[in-house]
Every structure is written in structure tokens, then in C-alpha cells.
C-alpha positions as CSV (number, residue, x, y, z in Angstrom):
1,M,0.0,0.0,0.0
2,E,1.2,3.5,-0.8
3,D,1.9,6.0,2.0
4,N,-1.2,8.1,1.4
5,K,-1.6,11.1,3.6
6,L,-5.1,11.8,4.8
7,A,-6.8,14.7,6.6
8,L,-9.6,14.1,9.1
9,L,-11.9,17.1,9.6
10,I,-14.8,16.6,12.0
11,D,-17.9,18.8,12.6
12,S,-18.6,18.0,16.3
13,D,-22.2,19.1,16.0
14,N,-23.0,16.4,13.4
15,V,-20.9,13.4,14.5
16,S,-21.0,11.6,17.8
17,A,-17.8,10.9,19.7
18,K,-18.7,7.3,20.0
19,Y,-17.9,6.8,16.3
20,L,-14.4,8.1,16.5
21,T,-12.6,4.8,16.9
22,G,-14.4,3.3,14.0
23,I,-13.6,6.3,11.8
24,L,-9.9,6.2,12.6
25,D,-9.8,2.4,12.1
26,E,-11.4,2.8,8.7
27,L,-8.9,5.5,7.7
28,T,-5.9,3.3,8.5
29,Q,-7.0,1.1,5.5
30,Y,-6.4,4.0,3.1
31,G,-3.2,5.7,4.5
32,V,-1.8,7.7,7.4
33,T,-4.0,10.4,9.0
34,T,-1.5,13.3,9.4
35,Y,-4.0,16.1,9.8
36,R,-6.7,15.8,12.5
37,R,-9.0,18.7,13.3
38,I,-12.4,19.0,15.0
39,Y,-14.6,22.1,14.7
40,G,-17.3,23.0,17.2
41,D,-18.4,24.9,20.2
42,F,-16.6,23.2,23.0
43,T,-18.2,25.5,25.6
44,S,-21.4,23.6,24.9
45,P,-22.4,20.6,27.1
46,A,-23.4,18.7,24.0
47,N,-19.7,18.5,23.1
48,A,-18.4,17.3,26.4
49,K,-17.8,13.7,25.2
50,W,-15.5,15.1,22.5
51,S,-13.3,16.8,25.0
52,E,-12.4,13.5,26.6
53,K,-11.2,12.0,23.3
54,L,-9.2,14.9,21.9
55,L,-5.9,14.3,23.7
56,E,-6.3,10.6,23.5
57,K,-6.5,10.6,19.7
58,S,-4.3,13.7,19.0
59,I,-7.1,15.8,17.5
60,I,-6.7,19.5,17.5
61,P,-9.9,21.4,18.5
62,I,-10.9,24.6,16.6
63,Q,-13.4,26.6,18.6
64,Q,-16.4,27.8,16.6
65,F,-18.9,29.7,18.8
66,S,-22.5,29.1,18.0
67,N,-24.1,32.0,16.0
68,T,-27.7,30.8,16.6
69,A,-29.5,28.8,19.2
70,G,-30.9,25.4,18.0
């Protein structure tokens, strides 16, 4: 297999943290994930589960404050 370089960009509002392991396992079949970013409002309680996984999986959070409610 070639050394394909992949980027993982996550929208934390639309993907549950429980799927992260499966996503990373799937990506290893296609190459090496060298760029891992997650975008979301990490001040929100809805994203609390993501905060636990970020350091464990070397994902860099990018804070995006919510512009609207709901």
C-alpha cells in the first residue's frame, strides 16, 4: 500500500464521539492520517464527550462559537 496522507476534519455538531474509533480504524486502511482537526463549540455541554477524546487521539480542536440557538 502507498503511504497516502489523509486529513480528518470533524464537525462535532454532526458526529457523535462514539464513532471516532471506527472512523480512525477505517482511515488506516487508506493511509496515514496526518492532519486531525475537529470544529465545534466546546463550551457547549453537547460536546463534552468530544473533550475526553481529543488528547487521547491527537485531535486539534478549533473553537467555533454558535451564532444561533438550535
